[in-house]
Each structure stands twice: as C-alpha cells, then as structure tokens.
TIBA-407458 format. One line per field, with one value per residue: z, y, x of N, C-alpha, C, CB in turn; residue number from 1; residue in one letter. Coordinates in Angstrom, 1 decimal. Glycine has a CB too. Layout:
n_c3 = Z, ... $
n_c2 = Y, ... $
n_c1 = X, ... $
ca_c3 = Z, ... $
ca_c2 = Y, ... $
ca_c1 = X, ... $
c_c3 = Z, ... $
c_c2 = Y, ... $
c_c1 = X, ... $
cb_c3 = Z, ... $
cb_c2 = Y, ... $
cb_c1 = X, ... $
resi = NUM, ... $
resn = a, ... $
This chain:
n_c3 = 44.6, 41.5, 41.7, 39.4, 37.3, 37.3, 34.4, 33.9, 32.2, 31.4, 32.1, 33.9, 36.0, 36.5, 37.5, 39.6, 41.1, 41.7, 43.1, 45.3, 46.4, 46.7, 48.6, 50.8, 51.2, 50.0, 48.9, 48.7, 47.6, 44.7, 43.2, 43.9, 43.9, 41.3, 40.3, 41.5, 40.0, 37.6, 35.9, 34.1, 35.9, 34.6, 32.8, 34.2, 35.5, 33.0, 32.3, 34.5, 33.7, 31.5, 32.5, 32.5, 29.7, 29.3, 30.8, 29.5, 26.9, 27.9, 28.8, 26.4, 24.9, 26.5, 25.4, 22.8, 22.7, 23.4, 21.0, 19.3, 21.1, 21.0, 18.3, 18.0, 20.0, 18.5, 16.3, 17.2, 18.4, 16.4, 15.1, 13.9, 13.8, 11.5, 10.3, 11.8, 11.5, 8.7, 9.3, 10.9, 9.2, 7.2, 8.3, 10.6, 9.7, 10.7, 11.0, 11.7, 12.5, 11.6, 13.4, 15.8, 16.5, 16.7, 18.9, 20.8, 21.2, 22.3, 24.8, 26.0, 26.3, 24.0, 22.4, 19.3, 18.7, 16.8, 14.1, 10.7, 8.1, 5.9, 2.8, 0.3, 0.9, 1.1, -1.2, -2.6, -1.4, -2.4, -5.1, -5.0, -4.8, -7.0, -8.5, -11.3, -13.6, -15.9, -16.0, -18.5, -19.6, -18.2, -17.3, -19.5, -20.6, -22.9, -26.0, -28.6, -29.8, -30.4, -28.1, -27.5, -24.9, -22.1, -19.3, -15.8, -13.1, -9.7, -8.2, -5.4, -4.5, -2.6, -1.7, -1.1, 2.1, 3.2, 2.1, 0.5, -3.1, -5.6, -8.2, -11.0, -13.7, -17.4, -19.1, -22.3, -23.0, -25.1, -26.6, -24.6, -23.7, -22.0, -22.0, -20.7, -17.9, -14.4, -11.9, -8.5, -4.9, -3.5, -2.7, -3.8, -5.4, -7.5, -8.8, -10.3, -12.1, -13.5, -14.9, -16.6, -18.1, -19.3 $
n_c2 = 19.9, 19.5, 17.3, 14.5, 13.8, 10.6, 8.9, 7.0, 4.0, 3.3, 0.6, -0.1, 1.5, 0.3, -2.3, -1.5, -0.6, -2.5, -4.2, -2.9, -2.9, -5.6, -6.2, -4.5, -5.2, -3.7, -3.6, -1.7, 0.7, 0.9, 2.5, 5.4, 5.0, 4.5, 7.0, 8.8, 7.7, 8.9, 6.9, 4.9, 3.2, 1.3, 0.5, -0.6, -2.8, -4.2, -4.5, -6.3, -8.4, -9.4, -10.6, -13.3, -13.7, -12.2, -13.5, -15.8, -15.0, -14.1, -16.6, -18.1, -16.3, -16.6, -19.1, -18.7, -17.1, -18.8, -20.1, -17.8, -16.8, -18.8, -18.7, -16.1, -16.4, -18.3, -17.0, -15.4, -13.1, -11.5, -10.5, -9.1, -8.7, -9.2, -10.9, -13.0, -14.0, -14.9, -17.0, -18.7, -19.5, -20.8, -22.4, -23.7, -24.1, -22.8, -20.0, -16.9, -13.2, -10.5, -8.4, -9.1, -10.7, -8.7, -7.1, -9.1, -9.6, -6.9, -7.2, -9.2, -8.0, -8.7, -7.3, -6.5, -6.9, -5.7, -3.2, -3.8, -1.8, -0.3, -1.3, -0.1, 2.5, 3.1, 3.0, 4.9, 7.1, 7.1, 7.2, 9.7, 11.3, 11.4, 12.9, 14.3, 14.9, 16.6, 16.6, 15.3, 13.9, 14.3, 12.4, 11.4, 8.4, 6.8, 7.2, 6.5, 5.6, 3.0, 1.9, 4.4, 5.4, 4.1, 1.9, 1.6, -0.8, -2.3, -5.0, -7.2, -10.9, -13.3, -16.6, -20.1, -20.4, -17.9, -16.4, -13.5, -12.4, -10.3, -8.6, -7.0, -4.8, -3.8, -2.0, -1.3, 1.5, 1.9, -0.2, -1.9, -4.2, -6.4, -5.9, -6.6, -8.3, -8.9, -11.1, -11.2, -12.0, -9.9, -6.3, -4.6, -1.6, -2.9, -4.7, -2.9, -1.8, -4.4, -5.1, -2.9, -3.4, -5.7 $
n_c1 = -0.1, -2.2, -4.7, -5.0, -7.9, -9.2, -10.7, -13.3, -14.7, -18.0, -18.4, -16.3, -17.2, -19.9, -19.0, -17.6, -19.9, -21.1, -19.4, -19.0, -21.8, -22.0, -19.9, -20.6, -23.4, -25.4, -28.0, -30.1, -29.4, -29.0, -30.0, -29.2, -26.2, -25.6, -26.7, -24.8, -22.4, -23.2, -24.3, -26.8, -29.6, -31.1, -29.2, -27.1, -28.2, -28.7, -25.9, -25.3, -26.8, -25.6, -23.2, -22.4, -21.8, -19.8, -17.8, -18.0, -16.9, -14.3, -13.5, -13.0, -11.1, -9.1, -8.5, -7.9, -5.9, -3.7, -2.8, -2.2, 0.0, 1.8, 2.4, 3.7, 5.7, 6.9, 7.9, 9.9, 8.8, 8.6, 6.4, 3.2, -0.5, -1.5, 0.4, 0.6, -2.2, -2.0, 0.2, -1.5, -3.4, -2.2, -0.3, -1.6, -4.1, -6.4, -8.7, -8.8, -10.1, -8.1, -8.5, -9.6, -7.4, -5.5, -6.9, -6.9, -4.1, -3.5, -4.9, -3.9, -1.1, 1.0, 3.2, 4.7, 8.1, 9.9, 9.1, 8.8, 10.2, 8.2, 8.1, 7.2, 7.1, 9.5, 10.6, 9.0, 10.0, 12.6, 12.1, 10.9, 13.3, 14.5, 12.7, 12.3, 11.3, 9.3, 5.7, 4.3, 2.6, 0.0, -1.9, -2.9, -3.0, -3.3, -2.2, -2.8, -0.7, 1.3, 4.3, 4.7, 3.9, 4.7, 4.1, 4.6, 4.6, 4.4, 3.3, 2.1, 2.2, 1.3, 2.8, 3.6, 4.2, 3.0, 5.0, 6.1, 6.2, 7.2, 5.9, 6.7, 6.0, 6.0, 3.8, 2.1, 0.7, -0.8, -1.6, -2.2, -0.8, 1.3, 4.6, 7.2, 7.8, 9.0, 9.7, 10.3, 12.0, 12.5, 12.1, 14.0, 15.6, 16.7, 15.0, 13.2, 15.1, 15.9, 13.6, 13.3, 15.7, 14.5 $
ca_c3 = 43.1, 41.2, 41.4, 38.3, 37.4, 36.4, 33.6, 34.3, 31.5, 32.2, 32.6, 35.0, 37.0, 37.0, 38.1, 41.0, 41.8, 41.8, 44.3, 46.5, 46.8, 47.2, 49.9, 51.9, 51.2, 50.1, 47.7, 48.5, 47.4, 43.5, 42.2, 44.5, 43.5, 39.8, 39.8, 41.8, 39.1, 36.4, 34.9, 34.2, 36.6, 33.5, 32.2, 35.1, 35.3, 31.8, 32.4, 35.5, 33.2, 30.5, 32.9, 32.0, 28.2, 29.5, 31.6, 28.4, 26.4, 28.5, 28.7, 24.7, 24.7, 27.1, 24.6, 21.5, 22.6, 23.5, 19.5, 19.0, 21.9, 20.4, 17.0, 18.6, 20.5, 17.7, 15.3, 18.2, 18.6, 15.4, 13.8, 14.0, 13.9, 10.0, 9.8, 12.8, 10.5, 7.6, 9.8, 11.3, 8.2, 6.2, 9.0, 11.6, 9.2, 11.8, 10.7, 12.9, 11.9, 12.2, 14.3, 16.8, 16.9, 17.3, 20.2, 21.9, 21.6, 23.4, 26.1, 26.6, 26.1, 23.1, 21.5, 18.3, 19.0, 15.1, 12.8, 9.5, 7.4, 4.8, 1.4, -0.7, 1.5, 1.1, -2.8, -2.9, -0.9, -3.4, -6.4, -5.0, -4.5, -8.5, -9.3, -12.1, -14.9, -16.0, -16.2, -20.0, -20.1, -17.4, -17.1, -20.8, -21.0, -24.1, -26.9, -29.7, -30.8, -29.7, -27.5, -26.9, -23.6, -21.3, -17.8, -14.8, -11.8, -9.1, -7.1, -4.5, -4.5, -1.6, -2.1, 0.0, 3.9, 3.4, 1.8, -0.6, -4.3, -6.1, -9.8, -11.9, -15.2, -18.2, -20.1, -23.3, -22.7, -26.4, -26.9, -23.2, -23.8, -21.0, -22.6, -19.9, -16.6, -13.7, -10.7, -7.3, -3.6, -2.8, -3.4, -3.8, -6.8, -8.5, -9.6, -11.4, -13.1, -14.1, -15.5, -17.7, -19.0, -20.2 $
ca_c2 = 19.7, 19.3, 15.7, 13.9, 12.8, 9.3, 8.6, 5.6, 3.8, 2.9, -0.9, 0.0, 2.1, -0.7, -3.0, -0.8, -0.5, -4.1, -4.6, -1.8, -3.3, -7.0, -6.2, -3.9, -5.9, -2.6, -3.5, -0.6, 2.0, 1.0, 4.1, 6.2, 4.7, 4.8, 8.6, 9.0, 7.5, 9.3, 5.7, 4.8, 2.1, 0.1, 0.2, -1.4, -3.9, -4.8, -4.9, -7.4, -9.7, -10.0, -11.1, -14.8, -13.6, -11.4, -14.6, -16.7, -14.3, -14.3, -18.2, -17.9, -15.3, -17.4, -20.3, -18.2, -16.3, -19.8, -20.2, -16.5, -16.8, -19.7, -18.3, -15.0, -16.7, -19.2, -15.8, -14.7, -12.0, -10.3, -10.5, -8.4, -9.4, -9.9, -12.1, -14.1, -14.5, -15.7, -18.2, -19.4, -20.0, -21.4, -23.6, -24.3, -24.2, -22.0, -18.8, -15.7, -11.9, -9.9, -7.2, -10.0, -10.9, -7.1, -6.9, -10.1, -8.8, -5.8, -7.5, -9.9, -7.3, -9.0, -6.1, -6.9, -6.2, -4.9, -2.8, -3.6, -0.8, -0.6, -1.5, 0.8, 3.8, 3.0, 2.8, 6.3, 8.1, 7.0, 7.9, 11.2, 12.3, 11.5, 13.2, 15.9, 14.9, 17.3, 15.7, 15.7, 13.1, 14.6, 11.1, 10.7, 7.4, 6.0, 8.0, 5.9, 5.3, 1.8, 2.1, 6.0, 5.7, 2.8, 2.3, 0.3, -1.0, -3.3, -5.6, -8.7, -11.9, -14.4, -17.8, -20.9, -20.2, -16.4, -15.5, -12.8, -12.3, -8.9, -8.5, -5.6, -5.1, -2.8, -2.3, -0.5, 2.5, 2.0, -1.7, -2.6, -5.5, -6.3, -5.8, -7.1, -8.5, -9.6, -11.5, -11.0, -12.1, -8.7, -5.2, -3.8, -0.8, -3.7, -5.2, -2.0, -2.2, -5.4, -5.0, -2.0, -3.9, -6.7 $
ca_c1 = -0.2, -3.6, -5.0, -5.5, -8.9, -9.4, -11.9, -13.5, -15.6, -19.5, -18.3, -15.7, -18.1, -21.0, -18.2, -17.0, -21.1, -21.6, -18.3, -19.6, -23.0, -21.8, -19.1, -21.3, -24.7, -26.3, -28.9, -31.0, -28.8, -28.4, -30.1, -28.2, -24.9, -25.9, -26.7, -23.5, -21.4, -23.4, -24.7, -28.3, -29.9, -31.1, -27.7, -26.4, -28.8, -28.2, -24.5, -25.1, -27.4, -24.3, -21.8, -22.3, -21.5, -18.5, -17.2, -17.9, -15.9, -12.9, -13.0, -13.0, -10.1, -8.0, -8.2, -7.7, -4.5, -2.7, -2.3, -1.5, 0.9, 2.5, 2.9, 4.1, 6.5, 7.9, 8.5, 11.0, 8.1, 8.7, 5.2, 2.0, -1.5, -1.8, 1.3, 0.0, -3.2, -1.4, 0.6, -2.4, -4.1, -1.1, 0.4, -2.5, -5.6, -7.1, -9.1, -9.2, -10.2, -7.1, -9.0, -9.7, -5.9, -5.1, -7.4, -6.3, -2.8, -3.2, -5.5, -2.6, 0.2, 1.9, 3.8, 6.1, 9.7, 10.4, 8.2, 9.4, 10.0, 7.4, 9.1, 6.6, 7.3, 11.1, 10.8, 8.4, 10.9, 13.6, 11.7, 10.7, 14.4, 14.8, 11.5, 13.1, 10.7, 8.0, 4.2, 4.1, 1.1, -1.2, -2.8, -3.5, -2.0, -3.4, -1.7, -3.0, 0.8, 2.3, 5.4, 5.0, 3.6, 5.1, 3.4, 5.3, 3.8, 4.7, 2.3, 2.9, 1.7, 1.7, 3.0, 4.0, 3.8, 2.8, 6.0, 5.6, 6.9, 6.9, 5.8, 7.2, 5.4, 5.9, 2.7, 2.2, -0.4, -2.0, -2.1, -2.4, 0.0, 2.6, 5.9, 8.3, 7.9, 10.2, 9.5, 11.3, 11.1, 12.8, 11.5, 14.9, 15.5, 17.1, 13.8, 13.2, 16.5, 15.7, 12.4, 13.5, 16.5, 14.1 $
c_c3 = 42.9, 41.1, 40.0, 38.4, 36.7, 35.9, 33.5, 33.0, 32.3, 32.8, 33.6, 36.5, 37.7, 37.7, 39.8, 42.2, 42.6, 43.0, 45.7, 47.3, 47.3, 48.3, 50.9, 51.9, 51.3, 49.1, 47.7, 47.9, 45.7, 42.8, 42.7, 44.1, 42.0, 39.4, 40.5, 40.9, 37.8, 35.3, 35.2, 35.1, 35.7, 32.9, 33.0, 35.1, 34.0, 31.5, 33.2, 34.7, 32.2, 31.2, 32.7, 30.7, 28.2, 30.0, 30.4, 27.4, 26.6, 28.5, 27.2, 24.3, 25.2, 26.1, 23.1, 21.5, 22.9, 22.1, 19.2, 19.6, 21.3, 19.0, 17.2, 19.0, 19.4, 16.7, 16.0, 18.4, 17.7, 14.3, 14.6, 13.9, 12.3, 9.7, 10.7, 12.0, 9.5, 8.2, 10.2, 10.4, 7.3, 7.1, 10.2, 11.1, 10.0, 11.3, 11.6, 12.1, 12.6, 13.1, 15.7, 17.5, 17.6, 19.0, 21.3, 22.1, 22.6, 24.7, 26.7, 26.6, 25.3, 22.1, 20.7, 18.5, 17.7, 14.4, 11.7, 8.7, 6.1, 3.3, 0.4, -0.2, 1.2, -0.4, -3.2, -2.5, -1.9, -4.8, -6.2, -5.0, -5.9, -9.3, -9.9, -13.4, -15.0, -16.4, -17.7, -20.5, -19.6, -17.4, -18.5, -21.3, -22.3, -25.2, -28.4, -30.3, -29.9, -29.3, -27.4, -25.7, -23.0, -19.8, -17.0, -13.8, -11.0, -8.1, -6.4, -4.5, -3.5, -2.3, -0.9, 1.3, 4.1, 3.0, 0.6, -1.7, -5.0, -7.6, -10.3, -13.1, -15.9, -19.1, -20.9, -23.1, -23.9, -26.5, -25.5, -22.9, -23.0, -21.9, -22.1, -18.5, -15.6, -12.2, -9.4, -5.9, -2.8, -3.4, -3.3, -5.2, -8.1, -9.4, -10.6, -12.5, -14.3, -15.0, -16.9, -18.6, -20.0, -21.1 $
c_c2 = 19.4, 17.8, 15.6, 13.1, 11.8, 9.1, 7.4, 5.2, 3.3, 1.4, -0.7, 0.8, 1.1, -1.7, -2.4, -0.6, -1.8, -4.6, -4.1, -2.6, -4.7, -6.9, -5.5, -4.2, -4.4, -2.5, -2.4, 0.5, 1.9, 2.3, 5.3, 6.0, 5.1, 6.3, 9.1, 9.0, 8.1, 8.2, 5.7, 3.3, 1.1, -0.3, -0.6, -2.7, -5.1, -5.2, -6.3, -8.5, -10.2, -10.4, -12.2, -14.7, -13.1, -12.5, -15.6, -16.3, -14.4, -15.7, -18.5, -17.1, -16.0, -18.5, -19.7, -17.6, -17.5, -19.7, -19.0, -16.4, -17.6, -19.3, -17.2, -15.2, -17.3, -18.2, -15.0, -13.3, -10.9, -10.0, -9.6, -9.4, -10.0, -11.1, -13.3, -14.8, -15.4, -17.1, -19.3, -20.2, -21.1, -22.7, -24.3, -24.3, -23.7, -20.3, -18.0, -14.1, -11.4, -8.8, -7.8, -10.2, -9.8, -7.1, -8.0, -9.9, -8.0, -6.2, -8.3, -9.4, -7.9, -8.0, -6.9, -6.1, -5.3, -4.4, -2.8, -2.3, -0.9, -0.2, -0.4, 2.2, 4.3, 3.5, 4.4, 7.2, 8.1, 7.1, 9.6, 12.1, 12.4, 12.3, 14.7, 15.8, 15.8, 16.4, 16.1, 15.1, 13.6, 13.6, 10.9, 9.7, 6.8, 7.4, 7.7, 5.6, 3.8, 2.2, 3.6, 5.8, 4.3, 2.9, 1.2, 0.4, -2.2, -3.7, -6.7, -9.4, -12.8, -15.8, -18.7, -20.5, -18.8, -15.7, -14.5, -12.5, -11.1, -9.0, -7.4, -5.9, -3.7, -2.9, -1.0, 0.3, 2.4, 0.8, -2.5, -3.9, -5.4, -6.7, -6.4, -7.0, -9.2, -9.7, -11.6, -11.4, -10.8, -7.2, -4.2, -2.6, -2.0, -4.5, -4.3, -1.9, -3.4, -5.9, -4.2, -2.6, -4.9, -5.9 $
c_c1 = -1.7, -3.7, -5.6, -6.7, -8.9, -10.8, -12.2, -14.9, -17.3, -19.1, -17.6, -16.6, -19.2, -20.1, -18.0, -18.6, -21.4, -20.8, -19.0, -20.9, -23.0, -21.0, -19.9, -22.9, -25.7, -27.4, -30.0, -30.6, -28.3, -28.8, -29.3, -26.9, -24.7, -25.8, -25.5, -22.5, -21.7, -23.7, -26.2, -28.3, -30.4, -29.9, -26.9, -27.0, -28.6, -26.7, -24.2, -25.6, -26.4, -23.2, -21.5, -21.6, -20.0, -17.4, -16.9, -16.7, -14.3, -12.4, -12.1, -11.4, -9.1, -7.4, -7.6, -6.0, -3.5, -2.2, -1.7, -0.2, 2.0, 3.4, 4.0, 5.6, 7.6, 8.6, 9.6, 10.1, 8.3, 7.6, 3.9, 0.6, -1.9, -1.0, 0.8, -1.2, -3.0, -0.6, -0.4, -3.2, -3.3, -0.6, -0.6, -4.1, -6.5, -7.4, -9.7, -9.2, -8.8, -7.5, -9.1, -8.3, -5.4, -5.7, -7.0, -4.7, -2.7, -3.7, -4.5, -1.2, 1.1, 2.1, 5.0, 7.2, 10.0, 9.4, 9.0, 9.4, 9.0, 8.2, 8.6, 7.1, 9.0, 11.2, 10.2, 9.5, 12.2, 13.4, 11.5, 12.0, 14.7, 13.5, 11.9, 12.1, 9.3, 6.7, 4.0, 2.7, -0.1, -2.4, -3.4, -2.7, -2.2, -3.3, -1.8, -1.8, 1.3, 3.6, 5.8, 4.9, 3.8, 4.9, 4.2, 4.5, 4.3, 3.6, 3.0, 1.8, 2.3, 1.7, 3.6, 3.5, 3.7, 4.0, 5.3, 6.5, 6.4, 7.2, 6.0, 6.9, 5.7, 4.8, 2.6, 0.8, -1.4, -2.5, -2.8, -1.7, 1.0, 3.6, 7.1, 7.6, 8.9, 9.5, 10.5, 10.9, 11.6, 12.2, 12.9, 14.9, 15.9, 16.1, 13.0, 14.0, 16.2, 14.8, 12.5, 14.5, 15.8, 13.3 $
cb_c3 = 42.6, 39.8, 42.5, 37.7, 37.3, 37.3, 32.4, 36.3, 30.4, 31.0, 31.7, 34.6, 36.3, 35.7, 37.2, 40.4, 41.0, 40.3, 43.9, 45.7, 45.8, 46.2, 49.8, 51.9, 52.7, 49.9, 47.7, 49.7, 48.6, 42.6, 42.1, 45.6, 43.6, 39.3, 40.2, 42.7, 39.1, 36.0, 35.2, 32.6, 37.7, 32.3, 32.0, 36.4, 35.3, 30.7, 33.2, 37.0, 32.5, 29.6, 34.1, 31.7, 27.3, 30.8, 32.9, 27.7, 26.6, 29.8, 28.7, 24.2, 25.3, 28.4, 24.3, 21.2, 23.9, 23.9, 18.3, 19.3, 23.0, 20.2, 16.0, 19.6, 21.5, 16.8, 14.7, 17.4, 19.9, 14.7, 13.2, 12.7, 14.4, 8.8, 9.9, 14.3, 9.9, 6.8, 10.8, 11.9, 7.4, 5.8, 9.8, 13.0, 8.9, 13.3, 9.8, 14.4, 12.3, 11.2, 13.8, 16.4, 15.7, 16.2, 20.1, 21.4, 20.5, 22.9, 26.0, 26.0, 27.3, 22.4, 22.5, 16.8, 19.3, 13.9, 12.9, 8.8, 7.1, 5.1, 0.5, -0.7, 3.1, 1.5, -3.6, -2.0, 0.8, -3.2, -7.0, -3.7, -3.6, -9.1, -8.4, -12.8, -15.3, -17.2, -15.2, -21.0, -19.5, -17.9, -15.9, -21.9, -20.1, -24.2, -26.6, -30.5, -30.7, -30.5, -28.3, -27.4, -23.3, -21.5, -17.7, -14.4, -12.1, -8.4, -7.7, -2.7, -5.6, -0.3, -3.4, 0.0, 5.0, 4.9, 1.2, -0.3, -5.1, -5.3, -10.3, -11.9, -15.3, -18.9, -19.4, -24.5, -22.6, -27.9, -27.4, -23.1, -25.0, -19.5, -22.7, -20.1, -16.6, -13.9, -10.9, -7.3, -2.7, -2.6, -2.6, -3.7, -6.8, -8.0, -8.6, -11.1, -11.9, -13.5, -14.5, -17.1, -18.3, -19.5 $
cb_c2 = 18.4, 20.2, 15.0, 13.1, 13.1, 8.0, 9.0, 5.4, 2.9, 2.8, -2.1, 0.8, 3.2, -1.6, -2.9, 1.3, 0.0, -5.1, -3.8, -0.1, -3.1, -7.9, -5.4, -2.3, -7.2, -1.6, -4.8, -0.1, 2.2, -0.2, 4.9, 6.1, 3.2, 4.4, 9.5, 8.3, 6.2, 10.1, 4.0, 4.7, 2.3, 0.4, 1.6, -0.9, -3.4, -3.9, -3.9, -7.3, -9.5, -8.9, -11.0, -15.6, -12.6, -10.1, -15.4, -16.7, -13.3, -13.9, -19.4, -16.8, -13.9, -18.1, -21.2, -17.0, -15.0, -21.3, -20.5, -15.2, -17.2, -20.7, -17.8, -14.8, -17.2, -20.5, -14.8, -14.4, -11.6, -10.5, -12.4, -7.3, -8.5, -8.9, -11.9, -13.4, -13.7, -14.7, -17.9, -18.7, -18.9, -20.1, -23.1, -23.5, -25.5, -22.0, -18.8, -15.6, -11.1, -9.5, -6.6, -11.2, -11.1, -5.7, -6.8, -11.9, -8.1, -4.4, -8.4, -11.1, -7.1, -10.3, -4.6, -6.7, -7.6, -6.0, -1.5, -4.5, -0.5, 0.2, -3.3, 0.6, 3.6, 1.4, 1.3, 6.7, 7.8, 6.0, 7.2, 11.6, 11.8, 9.8, 13.3, 15.9, 13.4, 18.5, 16.3, 15.0, 11.5, 15.9, 11.2, 11.7, 6.4, 5.0, 8.1, 6.7, 7.0, 0.6, 1.3, 7.2, 6.2, 2.5, 2.2, 0.4, -1.1, -3.0, -6.3, -8.5, -12.3, -14.4, -17.6, -20.9, -20.7, -16.1, -16.4, -11.7, -13.5, -7.7, -9.0, -5.2, -5.5, -2.7, -2.6, -1.3, 4.0, 2.3, -2.7, -2.8, -6.0, -7.3, -4.5, -6.2, -9.0, -8.7, -12.6, -9.7, -13.7, -8.7, -4.6, -4.7, 0.8, -4.6, -5.5, -1.0, -3.0, -6.0, -4.3, -0.5, -4.4, -7.9 $
cb_c1 = 0.7, -4.1, -6.1, -4.6, -10.0, -9.0, -11.9, -14.0, -15.0, -21.0, -17.6, -14.5, -18.8, -22.0, -17.0, -16.2, -22.2, -21.3, -16.6, -20.3, -23.9, -21.2, -17.7, -21.0, -24.9, -25.5, -29.6, -31.4, -27.4, -28.6, -31.9, -28.4, -24.5, -27.5, -28.0, -23.2, -21.1, -22.3, -23.9, -29.2, -30.8, -31.9, -26.9, -26.4, -30.0, -28.7, -23.8, -25.9, -28.8, -23.7, -21.5, -23.8, -22.6, -18.8, -18.3, -19.3, -16.3, -12.9, -14.5, -14.5, -10.3, -8.5, -9.7, -8.9, -4.3, -3.3, -3.4, -2.4, 0.5, 1.5, 1.7, 3.2, 6.0, 7.1, 7.4, 12.8, 8.2, 10.0, 4.5, 2.0, -2.5, -1.3, 3.0, -0.6, -3.6, -0.3, 1.2, -3.1, -4.6, 0.3, 1.9, -2.4, -6.0, -6.0, -9.7, -7.7, -11.7, -6.3, -10.5, -10.2, -4.9, -6.1, -8.9, -6.6, -2.3, -3.9, -6.9, -2.5, 0.9, 1.5, 4.6, 5.8, 11.0, 11.1, 7.4, 8.8, 11.2, 5.9, 8.9, 4.9, 6.9, 12.0, 9.7, 7.0, 11.2, 14.0, 10.1, 9.9, 15.8, 15.1, 9.9, 15.2, 10.4, 8.2, 2.7, 5.2, 1.0, -1.8, -4.1, -3.6, -2.1, -5.1, -0.7, -3.9, 2.4, 2.7, 6.4, 4.1, 2.1, 6.6, 1.6, 6.8, 2.3, 6.0, 0.8, 3.5, 1.6, 0.7, 3.9, 5.3, 5.0, 2.5, 7.5, 5.2, 6.7, 7.7, 4.7, 8.8, 3.7, 7.0, 1.2, 2.4, 0.1, -1.5, -0.6, -3.9, 0.5, 2.6, 6.1, 9.8, 7.0, 11.8, 9.2, 11.7, 11.4, 14.3, 10.0, 16.0, 16.8, 17.8, 12.9, 13.3, 18.1, 15.7, 11.4, 14.0, 17.4, 13.5 $
resi = 1, 2, 3, 4, 5, 6, 7, 8, 9, 10, 11, 12, 13, 14, 15, 16, 17, 18, 19, 20, 21, 22, 23, 24, 25, 26, 27, 28, 29, 30, 31, 32, 33, 34, 35, 36, 37, 38, 39, 40, 41, 42, 43, 44, 45, 46, 47, 48, 49, 50, 51, 52, 53, 54, 55, 56, 57, 58, 59, 60, 61, 62, 63, 64, 65, 66, 67, 68, 69, 70, 71, 72, 73, 74, 75, 76, 77, 78, 79, 80, 81, 82, 83, 84, 85, 86, 87, 88, 89, 90, 91, 92, 93, 94, 95, 96, 97, 98, 99, 100, 101, 102, 103, 104, 105, 106, 107, 108, 109, 110, 111, 112, 113, 114, 115, 116, 117, 118, 119, 120, 121, 122, 123, 124, 125, 126, 127, 128, 129, 130, 131, 132, 133, 134, 135, 136, 137, 138, 139, 140, 141, 142, 143, 144, 145, 146, 147, 148, 149, 150, 151, 152, 153, 154, 155, 156, 157, 158, 159, 160, 161, 162, 163, 164, 165, 166, 167, 168, 169, 170, 171, 172, 173, 174, 175, 176, 177, 178, 179, 180, 181, 182, 183, 184, 185, 186, 187, 188, 189, 190, 191, 192, 193, 194, 195, 196, 197, 198 $
resn = x, x, x, x, x, x, x, x, x, x, x, x, x, x, x, x, x, x, x, x, x, x, x, x, x, x, x, x, x, x, x, x, x, x, x, x, x, x, x, x, x, x, x, x, x, x, x, x, x, x, x, x, x, x, x, x, x, x, x, x, x, x, x, x, x, x, x, x, x, x, x, x, x, x, x, x, x, x, x, x, x, x, x, x, x, x, x, x, x, x, x, x, x, x, x, x, x, x, x, x, x, x, x, x, x, x, x, x, x, x, x, x, x, x, x, x, x, x, x, x, x, x, x, x, x, x, x, x, x, x, x, x, x, x, x, x, x, x, x, x, x, x, x, x, x, x, x, x, x, x, x, x, x, x, x, x, x, x, x, x, x, x, x, x, x, x, x, x, x, x, x, x, x, x, x, x, x, x, x, x, x, x, x, x, x, x, x, x, x, x, x, x, x, x, x, x, x, x $
C-alpha cells in the first residue's frame, strides 16, 4: 500500500532537529538538517530562544487547567468553554477568555459529553413548518397606525449563577410601545402563546 505522508508543523520539525543534534552531538549540521526539513536556520534559532517561554506557558497551562478540570468534573462533564467561563466568573471570581479555555480543553482532551440542542434552532424549525403567511409588510414595519403592525421578539438575560431567563415581547410598530411581555426560564412554544394571550 501507499505510505501516508505525515505532515509536521515547523515547531515539530525544530523539535526533531534539536533532539537529533542533542542525542548525536551534531552541532555542525544545523544548516544541513534545517535544509533537509525545509525550515529556516534563523527560525530554528528563534524557536530555541523561545524554549523558556514555551516552558513557562506550559507551567501556566498546568495551573489553569486545574480549575477548568474541577468545574468540568463537578458539572458531570456536560459543559463547554462558555459555560465554564460563566461558572468561573460567578462561582470562583476568576476571569479567563473562552478561547483560552477552549484551547486548554483541547490540549488536555476535555470533551463535553452532551451538546445541548440550540433552543433558537428548535424554535426556528417549529416556526418554519407553519410558515404559510404571505409577506405583506415587506419590512415596512411602521404603518403610522397604532395597533396595525405588532412585532414579536425573544431575547435572553442571565441571572443568578449563570442561569438564563427568556424575555418575550410584543411591540407596536407605529408607537414603538411594548404592549405585552412575558418572562420565562424555559424556551418552549408556551412562552409565545402566553405572550400573545397577554
């Protein structure tokens, strides 16, 4: 069979060159090895110079992952980076960028067991199935007559320890007045019916 070619990153190549030179005491062949690996000699020396910084970052990562791991396990491994960020801020008063949390989760192989269904997608799908109304307004929402055009929207707000509340509103297109609103902790279709009833 055809052998699969392994694609190495520059850093992986530098690491191999460094190991080869260290193990075989081949200090004279840096240029040759760099050329062989298709990386620049100056790039290799820059990479060598940055070794203490990389080690420092690894040490910091080891410390940071501890708290992430603690939260991850306490939530039965059912949380992703954004939820971990919220728990960190609300329960531990610690602030960390969610991209960093995501990077560390990947580095230390923490994979959330369950991806929650996106409630918005669920709702969009539900409304899609009943989309039989013609588009009469064509985005002309202000028809200058109060009560003629009513607009609905749902937004979410955080409260307590990172819990979500959903706010459903009906607004008059002409007066911009909120005619009815309903607050709920779940995003089932019920929230829409209750708002409309109000």
